[in-house]
N, C-alpha and C positions, 0 to 999 in steps of 0.2 A: 504494500500500500504506500503510495507516494505521499509524503507529508512535508512538503517544502514551502508551500504558500498558505497564508492564514488570512482569513477575513474576520475581523472583529466587528460585530454589528452593535453599535451603541457607543456614542461619543462622550459619555460621562466619565467620572473619575475612575470607576472600576474598569470600564472598557478601555480607556486610555492606558491604564496600568497594565492590563493584560496584553495589549498591543505592544507595549514597551518590553514586557517580559518575553513575549514570543520573538521579538526582534533580537533581544540579547541571547536567545537560544539559537540564533542563526537563521531564523525564518524570514521570509519576505512578507511584510504585513500590510494589509489595507485596513484602515480604520474608517468604518462607515458612520458618518455623522448626518445631522438633519438636513443640511442644505449645502449647495455649492459655495456659497459665500463663507460659511464656517470652515469648510474644507480648505478653501484658498487661504484663509487667515492662518490656519494651523500649519499648512505647508510653507507659507511665507515666513512665519515667525519661528517655526520648528518647536512650537509649544502650544498645548491646549490650555490657554490661560484661564478660560472659564471653569475648567474642570480640575486641573492640577497646576495652579499658578506657579511660575518659576521653574517648572520641571522641563528641561530640554528633552526633546524626543530623539530617538535613534534615527539615523539616516535611512534605516530599513523600514520605517513606518511612513506610509503615505495616506493622507486623509482623502476620502472620496465621498461623494454624495449618494451613490447607488451601489448596492452589493453586486459583486461579480463572482464568477466561478473561482473557487479556491479549494485546496486540498483539505483544509481544516476550517470549519466555521465555528466561531465562538459567539454565543449570544450573551450580551452584557446589558440587558435592559431590566427594569424592575419586574418582579415576579408577576404583578397584575397586568403587565404590558406584553407578556410573552405571546399569548394567543393572538393578539392583534398584529404583532410583528410578523408572526408566521403566516397569518392570513394574507399579508401584503407581499410576501416573498414568492418568487417563482419556485415551485417545488423542485424543479430541476437543479437548482443551486444546492439543494440539500440531499438529493437522492444518492444513496450509496456512499455518502461522505460522513466522516465523524463530525457530529455537532455537539459542542461542549456547552452545557447549560451552567451559567455561573450565578444566576439569581437564586436567592434562598428564601423560599416562601411557598405557601399553598394558595391555590386560586380561589378567590371568593365565588361562592355559588356552587361550583362543581366539587370543591374540596380536593381538587387534583394536584398531584405533584408536578413539577416542571417536566419531567420525562414523560409523564402521562399526557400532558398537553402536546408535547412534540410527537408522540406516537399517534395522537388523534389528528394533528394537522399535517404532519409530514411522515407518514408511516414507513417510507423507504429510507429515512435517515438513520444513521447509527448514533444513538444517544449516549452521551457521557455526562457525568455530573462532576463539577469542580467545587470543592468546599474545603474549609479549613481556616486556621487562624491567620488572617491576612488583612491588612489595611492597604488601600490603594496607594497612599503616599509611600509606604514602605516598599511595595512591589515595584513601583515606577522608579524609585530612587536606587534600586539595586541592593536594598538591605536584605539580609538573609531571611527567607520565607519558605516554609514547607507546608504543603497542602495535600489533599487527597483527590485523586482523579479516579472515579468509579464508572465502570461499564459492566455489561453483562458477560463479556468475554475477557478473561484476565490477560490473555496474550495481546489482544487489541489494545487494552487499556495500558499495558506496559509499553507498547510501541508508541502510542500517543503521548504518554508521559515522557518518554525519552525525547520525542520531537519537541516538546515544550520546555524541557529542563534546560536551565542556563546556569551561569556561575553563581547566581544568588536565588534562583527560583527553582524549588525542588518538588515536583509532584510525585507522590507515592501512589502507585497503581493499586486498585482494589476492585472487588467484584460484587460488593454489597451496595448496589445503587439505591435501594430503598432505605437502608440504614443511614447512608450518607445524606440523602435528601431530607429525611425526617429530622435528623440531627441539625442540619443546616437551617431548616425552617424554625424549629422549636427554640434553638438557642437565642434567636432574636426576641422571642416572647419572654424568656427568662432574663435577658438583658434589660428589657423594660422593667421587670420586677426589681432587679438589682439596682437599677437607676432610681427607682421609686424609693427603695430603702435608703439610698444615699440622700435623695432630695428631702425625705421626711426625717433625716437625722436619726435613724434607728440603729446605727452602729455597724461596725465591720463584722461583729459576731453574727448579726442577723443576716448580713449579706453572704457570709461563708455558709451558714446553714441553708440558705435559700439555694445556693449553687449545688450543694450536695443533694438536697431533696429534689431539685430540678433534674439533676442527673438521673436519679432513680425514676422519676416520672417519665423522663425521656426514654429510658430503657423499656418501660412498660409499653409505651406507644410504638417503639421500633419493633419489638418482638410481636406485638399484636398485629402489625402490618406485614409480618413475614421477613423482617430484617434481622440482623444479628446484633445482639447486645455487645458482642466483642468489638464491633465497629466503634462503639462509643468510647473505648479505651484509647483510641487513636486521635489523629489530628482533627478529623471531622467532628468528633464528639467532644472529648475532654479538652482538647486543644482550643477549639473554636469557642466552646462554652466559657472557658477560663478567660480568654482574651476579651470577648464581647461583654462579659459580665463584670469586668473590673477596670475597663479603660474608658476615660472620658472621650477618647477618639471615636468610640462607637456611637453611631447616630441613635441606635436604640437605647443605649445607656443614657445619652443626653436627653432623649425624649422622656424616658422614665424619671429622670431627675426633676423635670418640669412637672410631671404628674404628681410625684411625691411632694413637691412644694405646694400642691393645691391647685394647679392650673388644670383647666378642662381641655380635653382632646381638641375640640373645635377651635379653641382660642390659641392653642399651641400651633396648630396647622395654619390658622389665619395669620399668625405672626411670622410666617415664612420659615418654619422649621424644616431642616433637611429631611429627605425621605427616610423613614424608619420602617423597614419591611415588617417588623413585628406588629405594628399597629393594625395592618390588614390581616396578618396571619393569625393573631390571637383568637378572634371569633371563629375563624375557619378551623383552627386546631381544636377549639372547644367542641365545635359541632362534630368534627371527625372523631374525637374521643367518645362522644356520646354514641355515635354510630357503631363504635367498636366495643362499647361497654367497658371503657378503661377509665379508672379513677384518676383525675388530673386536677387536684384542688388548686395548684399554683396557676395553671393555665386559666382555669375558671376565674380565679381572683383577678388576674390581669385583664381578662375580658370584661369583668364587671367594672373595673376602674376605667378602662378605655371607653366603654359605652355609657359611662355615667350612672350605672346602676348602683354603685356603692362607693363610699369614700375609703381612703387608705386606712384610717383608724379603725373603721368597722371591719375591713378585710383582715387586718392584722389580728384584731381581737378574735375573729372567727377562726383563723388558722391556729392561733395559740390555744383555742379551747377545743380543738378536735380531739377525739379519744386517743389516748396514748396506745401505741402499738409497738411490737417488736420491730427493730429497724430492718431486719432482713427476713 
């Protein structure tokens, strides 16, 4: 399988960072942005100033306004935009090619994972999922980053991981696509909760407990959906959960801090807050858990706060008054 050229669709911070990583891995990269004017500005300045200000782009990255044929396609748009993007693409651009899904979220309404959306919209594509502890600024700047790249075939995943691996970006191949996808989606929900703990000044001890219980809750969801709990011990599970739930760089953590400080979801969004995937994912994850008959008190709590059904103080009181059980 030829893996020399890459098309990254999505000109935000994450798409730009992944384009940069692929270029540093020796690939020839097209970064697909919204319009020709933006593409021209990026190519002229060698910087996507709106997405990653001050970060010079590799000469191997060329911004374009329309997707063209490439050996590898990377989708780098928000989780709720994936279906619309695929509907607008020529299916021939994806047929028989590895398509890397980098969004971390579950689709509103359908409860679908990103790979399920791809299978629905482009059934002839080869779906892979990229997840793990990674901030766009770190990846683009060439700071050491390790992630998980999961597909149904371990050999194909290994080949693709090798093609995208560079001096500072290290994808580890895996074959548990379900586990990686669910972990990537749910860690954003728990990051909202941890941010809320910080915003409400509940202390580092509460945050640590929340991460541990969130990990256990995540494991119940992954296994109920047919994934492996072992996946959660790796980069896509514990690694990403730890990073997102402890760093102010995380958009979900920032959003959670605002919630914990008493602000309403609508007001935070109206104030121009950066996209936090967990805000859309929390109600979907809660609905998915109900359909699977899985107990997820933390996800339910985040959903209640996001939708305005309950206040932080009441949520904490409710969680702390739950019946004591054995930990395992």
